[in-house]
PARO-739713 format. One line per field, with one value per residue (C-alpha): chain; residue in three letters; residue number from 1; x, y, z. Coordinates in pm, 1 decimal, padded with zeros to 6 digits. Example, Ala and Ser with C-alpha at 12.3 -4.5 7.8 and 13.67 -1.06 7.14 Angstrom:
2
mol	(A	A);
type	(Ala	Ser);
seq	(1	2);
px	(01230.0	01367.0);
py	(-00450.0	-00106.0);
pz	(00780.0	00714.0);
This chain:
288
mol	(A	A	A	A	A	A	A	A	A	A	A	A	A	A	A	A	A	A	A	A	A	A	A	A	A	A	A	A	A	A	A	A	A	A	A	A	A	A	A	A	A	A	A	A	A	A	A	A	A	A	A	A	A	A	A	A	A	A	A	A	A	A	A	A	A	A	A	A	A	A	A	A	A	A	A	A	A	A	A	A	A	A	A	A	A	A	A	A	A	A	A	A	A	A	A	A	A	A	A	A	A	A	A	A	A	A	A	A	A	A	A	A	A	A	A	A	A	A	A	A	A	A	A	A	A	A	A	A	A	A	A	A	A	A	A	A	A	A	A	A	A	A	A	A	A	A	A	A	A	A	A	A	A	A	A	A	A	A	A	A	A	A	A	A	A	A	A	A	A	A	A	A	A	A	A	A	A	A	A	A	A	A	A	A	A	A	A	A	A	A	A	A	A	A	A	A	A	A	A	A	A	A	A	A	A	A	A	A	A	A	A	A	A	A	A	A	A	A	A	A	A	A	A	A	A	A	A	A	A	A	A	A	A	A	A	A	A	A	A	A	A	A	A	A	A	A	A	A	A	A	A	A	A	A	A	A	A	A	A	A	A	A	A	A	A	A	A	A	A	A	A	A	A	A	A	A	A	A	A	A	A	A	A	A	A	A	A	A);
type	(Met	Gln	Glu	Arg	Gly	Phe	Ser	Val	Leu	Val	Ile	Ala	His	Gly	Arg	Ala	Gly	His	Leu	Arg	Gln	Leu	Leu	Ala	Gly	Ala	Glu	Arg	Ser	Ala	Glu	Leu	Pro	Cys	Glu	Val	Val	Leu	Val	Tyr	Met	Asp	Glu	Pro	Asp	Pro	Glu	Gln	Val	Ser	Cys	Ser	Leu	Pro	Leu	Arg	Ile	His	His	Val	Ser	Ser	Arg	Pro	Glu	Glu	Thr	Gly	Leu	Pro	Leu	Ala	Arg	Ala	Arg	Asn	Ala	Ala	Ala	Ala	Leu	Ala	Ser	Cys	Pro	Asn	Leu	Val	Phe	Leu	Asp	Val	Asp	Cys	Ile	Ala	Ser	Ala	Thr	Leu	Phe	Thr	Ala	Leu	Val	Asp	Ala	Ile	Glu	Thr	Asp	Pro	Val	Leu	Ala	Met	Ala	Gln	Pro	Arg	Tyr	Leu	Arg	Ala	Pro	Leu	Glu	Thr	Gly	Ala	Ser	Ile	Asn	Asp	Phe	Ala	Leu	Met	Glu	Ala	Ser	Leu	Ala	His	His	Ala	Arg	Lys	Asn	Leu	Ala	Glu	Gly	Gly	Ala	Gly	Ser	Arg	His	Glu	Met	Phe	Trp	Ser	Leu	Gly	Phe	Ser	Ile	Lys	Ala	Glu	Leu	Phe	Ala	Gln	Leu	Gly	Gly	Phe	Asp	Glu	Gly	Tyr	Thr	Gly	Tyr	Gly	Gly	Glu	Asp	Thr	Asp	Phe	Ala	Phe	Arg	Ala	Arg	Ala	Ala	Gly	Val	Pro	Met	Val	Phe	Val	Ala	Glu	Pro	Leu	Phe	His	Gln	His	His	Gly	Val	His	Lys	Pro	Pro	Phe	Asn	His	Phe	Glu	Ala	Ile	Val	Ala	Asn	Ala	Arg	Leu	Phe	His	Gly	Arg	Trp	Gly	Thr	Trp	Pro	Met	Glu	Gly	Trp	Leu	Gly	Ala	Phe	Ala	Ser	Ala	Gly	Leu	Leu	Glu	Trp	Ala	Pro	Ala	Gly	Thr	Gly	Phe	Thr	Val	Leu	Arg	Thr	Pro	Thr	Gly	Gly	Glu	Ile	Glu	Ser	Ala	Arg	Ser	Ser	Asp	Pro	Tyr);
seq	(1	2	3	4	5	6	7	8	9	10	11	12	13	14	15	16	17	18	19	20	21	22	23	24	25	26	27	28	29	30	31	32	33	34	35	36	37	38	39	40	41	42	43	44	45	46	47	48	49	50	51	52	53	54	55	56	57	58	59	60	61	62	63	64	65	66	67	68	69	70	71	72	73	74	75	76	77	78	79	80	81	82	83	84	85	86	87	88	89	90	91	92	93	94	95	96	97	98	99	100	101	102	103	104	105	106	107	108	109	110	111	112	113	114	115	116	117	118	119	120	121	122	123	124	125	126	127	128	129	130	131	132	133	134	135	136	137	138	139	140	141	142	143	144	145	146	147	148	149	150	151	152	153	154	155	156	157	158	159	160	161	162	163	164	165	166	167	168	169	170	171	172	173	174	175	176	177	178	179	180	181	182	183	184	185	186	187	188	189	190	191	192	193	194	195	196	197	198	199	200	201	202	203	204	205	206	207	208	209	210	211	212	213	214	215	216	217	218	219	220	221	222	223	224	225	226	227	228	229	230	231	232	233	234	235	236	237	238	239	240	241	242	243	244	245	246	247	248	249	250	251	252	253	254	255	256	257	258	259	260	261	262	263	264	265	266	267	268	269	270	271	272	273	274	275	276	277	278	279	280	281	282	283	284	285	286	287	288);
px	(00001.5	00138.1	00185.7	00065.1	-00253.6	-00584.4	-00922.7	-01227.3	-01545.6	-01877.0	-02244.2	-02536.2	-02870.8	-03094.7	-02805.6	-02685.4	-02619.7	-02405.7	-02273.1	-02102.2	-01957.8	-01804.7	-01624.7	-01540.0	-01394.1	-01204.2	-01064.1	-00927.0	-00729.1	-00376.3	-00310.1	-00535.6	-00705.7	-00629.2	-00987.3	-01334.9	-01570.8	-01923.8	-02176.3	-02554.9	-02811.8	-03187.8	-03094.3	-03056.9	-03109.5	-02908.5	-02853.9	-02538.9	-02232.2	-01882.6	-01517.5	-01166.6	-01057.0	-01076.1	-01473.3	-01557.3	-01981.6	-02184.2	-02508.4	-02690.1	-03044.3	-03248.9	-03337.6	-03682.6	-03587.5	-03377.5	-03532.0	-03418.7	-03132.4	-02839.4	-02583.1	-02325.7	-02356.3	-02303.2	-01976.8	-01862.6	-01910.1	-01733.1	-01430.6	-01429.1	-01434.1	-01115.5	-00787.0	-00566.8	-00443.3	-00557.7	-00935.2	-01080.0	-01450.6	-01670.5	-02019.3	-02218.1	-02303.8	-01974.9	-01690.5	-01335.3	-01073.2	-00795.5	-00536.3	-00758.3	-00708.0	-00307.9	-00390.5	-00598.7	-00361.2	-00092.5	-00281.0	-00308.4	00053.6	00308.6	00017.4	-00296.8	-00554.7	-00879.0	-00868.4	-01155.4	-01196.7	-01278.7	-01646.3	-01814.9	-02147.8	-02261.1	-02508.0	-02696.6	-02720.0	-02445.8	-02550.0	-02563.6	-02246.2	-02057.0	-01685.8	-01585.8	-01234.4	-01182.3	-01190.3	-01523.2	-01628.6	-01486.5	-01648.0	-02000.4	-01975.8	-01924.4	-01793.6	-01978.7	-02036.8	-01960.2	-01653.9	-01449.6	-01177.6	-01133.6	-00823.7	-00625.7	-00632.8	-00414.2	-00478.3	-00696.7	-01020.8	-01260.5	-01428.6	-01796.5	-01737.8	-01679.9	-01880.7	-01873.2	-01912.5	-01539.4	-01273.4	-00971.1	-00838.7	-00607.5	-00777.4	-00593.6	-00706.2	-01092.2	-01113.0	-00970.7	-01252.0	-01520.1	-01608.2	-01931.7	-02237.5	-02461.9	-02717.7	-02777.8	-02976.9	-03135.5	-03014.2	-02791.2	-02558.9	-02378.3	-02027.0	-02072.8	-02109.1	-01792.0	-01559.9	-01645.9	-01512.5	-01213.7	-01183.8	-01223.1	-00946.1	-00709.9	-00747.4	-00694.6	-00877.8	-00744.4	-00885.7	-00743.7	-00740.1	-00842.2	-01186.6	-01456.2	-01736.4	-02094.6	-02367.6	-02653.5	-02991.3	-03286.7	-03298.7	-03570.5	-03518.6	-03566.1	-03544.4	-03914.6	-03825.7	-03601.4	-03770.1	-03768.2	-03459.4	-03307.9	-03520.1	-03373.3	-03070.3	-03043.0	-03159.8	-02911.3	-02644.7	-02767.7	-02772.2	-02398.0	-02233.4	-02490.9	-02499.0	-02717.5	-02640.4	-02810.5	-02924.2	-03076.0	-03305.5	-03412.1	-03483.6	-03663.4	-03867.5	-03923.4	-04075.7	-04290.9	-04471.1	-04290.9	-04104.6	-04134.9	-03774.6	-03494.1	-03105.9	-03017.8	-03289.1	-03222.9	-03466.8	-03777.5	-04124.3	-04268.1	-04603.8	-04687.2	-04482.2	-04472.7	-04754.0	-04705.3	-04781.7	-04504.2	-04281.2	-04354.7	-04314.4	-03999.9	-03848.3	-03542.1	-03310.1	-03041.4	-02709.6	-02730.4);
py	(-00014.5	00316.6	00577.2	00836.9	00605.4	00786.7	00634.6	00840.9	00769.3	00912.8	00825.9	00813.1	00780.8	00862.4	01051.4	00821.2	01148.2	01355.4	01058.1	01006.3	01352.8	01278.4	00985.3	01148.6	01417.8	01146.1	01020.8	01325.1	01397.7	01512.6	01208.8	00933.1	00746.0	00369.7	00332.1	00505.0	00367.0	00411.4	00341.8	00330.0	00447.2	00273.6	00201.7	-00162.8	-00159.3	00127.3	00296.8	00145.7	00364.7	00284.9	00376.9	00326.8	00364.6	00011.6	00084.8	-00115.1	-00059.1	-00115.7	-00081.7	00022.9	00056.7	00277.7	00204.3	00214.2	00434.9	00643.7	01005.2	01026.4	00866.2	00724.3	00983.7	00904.8	00538.1	00546.3	00754.9	00536.6	00224.3	00384.6	00472.0	00110.8	-00064.4	00184.4	00029.8	00362.2	00570.6	00865.0	00925.8	01190.4	01200.1	01357.7	01428.8	01274.4	01616.6	01723.7	01750.9	01772.2	01995.9	01848.9	01934.0	01916.8	01546.3	01664.7	01953.9	01753.2	01496.8	01736.8	01896.0	01603.5	01415.3	01534.2	01647.0	01565.3	01787.9	01804.4	01951.2	02068.9	02213.2	02561.1	02485.9	02646.4	02622.9	02577.6	02821.7	02566.0	02193.1	02004.5	01922.9	01571.0	01387.0	01709.5	01696.7	01898.9	02053.3	02331.1	02679.6	02576.3	02451.5	02774.7	03001.1	02848.4	02863.2	03090.3	03097.6	03029.8	03379.4	03223.8	03029.4	03205.6	03350.0	03079.8	02904.5	03228.0	03190.6	02883.4	02608.8	02726.2	02682.4	02751.9	02423.5	02575.2	02629.4	02265.6	02067.9	01785.3	01786.7	01757.3	01712.4	01466.1	01320.7	01035.7	00716.7	00639.8	01002.4	00933.9	00624.1	00764.9	01042.3	00762.2	00864.5	01042.6	01020.1	00760.1	00937.6	01178.4	01113.3	01244.5	01609.3	01821.3	01858.5	01525.8	01701.5	02018.4	01753.7	01583.6	01894.9	02011.4	01666.7	01697.7	02039.2	01922.8	01641.0	01930.4	01852.3	02175.7	02283.0	02358.6	02476.0	02442.1	02684.7	02438.9	02440.6	02161.7	02230.5	02156.8	02044.3	02248.8	02084.7	02227.9	02320.3	02391.7	02738.3	02700.6	02297.1	02224.2	01913.3	01795.7	01943.8	01646.7	01561.2	01917.4	01952.6	01584.1	01658.4	01998.1	01891.4	01604.8	01849.6	02106.8	01836.8	01765.9	02083.9	02385.1	02565.4	02549.6	02437.1	02560.9	02871.0	03019.4	02728.7	02717.1	03089.0	03039.0	02787.2	02958.9	03259.4	03069.0	02920.2	02587.8	02611.6	02846.0	02917.2	03152.2	03135.4	03199.3	02948.6	02581.4	02407.8	02464.9	02336.8	02240.3	02375.6	02212.1	02029.2	02225.5	02169.5	01985.2	02363.6	02511.7	02253.8	02330.2	02681.4	02670.4	02492.3	02726.0	02700.8	02922.7	02796.7	02731.0);
pz	(-00001.2	-00100.8	00176.5	-00128.0	-00261.7	-00185.6	-00224.7	-00365.3	-00193.0	-00316.6	-00161.3	-00421.1	-00416.6	-00772.7	-00954.2	-01210.8	-01429.6	-01167.0	-01112.1	-01439.7	-01462.5	-01124.4	-01244.4	-01560.6	-01355.3	-01114.8	-01439.5	-01579.8	-01268.9	-01278.1	-00973.4	-00998.6	-00728.3	-00651.4	-00633.8	-00655.0	-00362.2	-00417.7	-00177.5	-00256.1	-00023.6	-00070.1	-00391.5	-00466.6	-00849.5	-00951.7	-01288.8	-01440.8	-01469.1	-01610.8	-01485.1	-01603.9	-01231.7	-01004.0	-00873.2	-00564.9	-00516.6	-00175.6	-00061.1	00255.4	00352.0	00591.2	00931.9	01050.3	01343.1	01039.7	00906.9	00551.6	00405.2	00623.3	00466.2	00793.8	00779.3	00465.4	00444.9	00740.0	00533.9	00239.2	00487.3	00603.1	00253.2	00141.8	00075.6	00088.4	00382.1	00241.3	00193.3	-00041.1	00017.3	-00276.4	-00316.6	-00589.1	-00721.7	-00757.9	-00981.2	-00876.9	-01069.0	-01212.0	-00953.5	-00638.2	-00563.9	-00532.4	-00347.6	-00095.8	-00096.5	-00038.8	00277.9	00486.2	00402.9	00703.7	00951.7	01083.8	00967.8	00793.9	00443.2	00232.9	-00075.6	-00271.0	-00362.3	-00685.0	-00800.2	-01160.4	-01297.0	-01491.0	-01544.5	-01753.8	-02108.0	-02133.9	-02272.1	-02287.8	-02230.2	-01927.4	-01844.6	-01574.7	-01787.2	-01869.3	-01519.9	-01388.0	-01644.1	-01567.6	-01218.4	-00907.7	-00536.8	-00230.4	-00029.6	00282.7	00174.7	-00105.7	00061.6	00386.0	00175.1	00247.2	00634.4	00644.2	00915.4	01171.4	01365.6	01121.9	01190.9	01158.0	00786.6	00708.6	00440.9	00393.7	-00006.4	-00079.0	00190.1	00284.2	00608.4	00686.2	00717.2	01059.4	01200.0	01056.7	01241.3	01575.4	01537.8	01517.2	01177.1	01144.6	01412.8	01275.5	01566.2	01270.1	00997.4	00660.0	00569.2	00802.6	01072.2	01068.3	00882.0	01139.1	01429.8	01289.2	01228.7	01584.7	01713.8	01498.9	01654.4	02023.9	01968.6	01854.2	01485.0	01266.5	00954.9	00593.9	00302.5	-00052.7	-00296.7	-00562.1	-00659.1	-00659.1	-00856.9	-00741.1	-01021.2	-01059.3	-00952.9	-00798.0	-00423.5	-00166.9	00015.5	00282.0	00293.0	00360.5	00207.9	00493.8	00811.1	00991.9	00969.6	01026.8	01320.3	01477.3	01397.5	01529.0	01842.4	01863.6	01783.3	02046.0	02310.8	02267.4	02155.9	02374.3	02003.0	01725.0	01368.3	01058.7	01223.1	00902.8	00821.1	01181.1	01132.7	00810.5	00996.9	01272.9	01066.8	00866.5	01178.2	01176.3	01514.1	01814.7	01827.4	01915.8	01881.5	02252.8	02389.4	02470.3	02282.5	02031.5	01967.4	01642.1	01599.1	01277.8	00961.8	00627.3	00415.2	00023.9	-00115.0	00118.9	00021.1	-00365.6	-00338.6	-00212.9	-00482.5	-00667.2	-00922.0	-00773.2	-00811.7	-00416.1);
């Protein structure tokens, strides 16, 4: 096992088109991974994809007690299957720039750190079968307003800015931190919890400058479609860390009359769940 070798870990559900673009991006990387570990969630018969890189496929299913997809459990399963000492996690709707994998592995090679990519968001969906290159993707994307300058700060303590859409970590360190907490199910909170546990263990955050391109897809603003999971995960997070994650979303839920909540409070009351009409009206074609 080469010390420089790295595994790319992907979790997926119903995103075959995005997955094909992710794999095409991995294949054109300046430094190729030893393997791609692909974990499908609640998708026993996925649409077939091909890849010139070694592809290891695994399946996980939701449990009755879980709300939404088992994101944390799927990422942990991918890490357990990986054969390399360096792990690069990549969300299925992302495309790595040609130099991103090298930068992420460089960042973790000598020091125990958690390294995150620079996200850029495509303004529109990619055409089916379109060839991709970094110049075209840069022209077609924009930086996230809250994360575009993080790489200028070097290693530090901005763990609250961590997102799991593209990051690297040593496999040994990931195991020492206990992976993602599988008490979080569905959307929201599990990645911030992971970063906070890294901070509690004295593991610095590093933000690399090389971009990660997030593929365009419809979103809900606010994410009424993930209401139950966000509420459950926010309670779990606050009980552990004494602070609220996803404050913007909780505030939006409160403004819509779904929650009785205040940022300085120690809890909240669910007043009602969003209606189908509210969920539908929250649909947005914004990049993020």
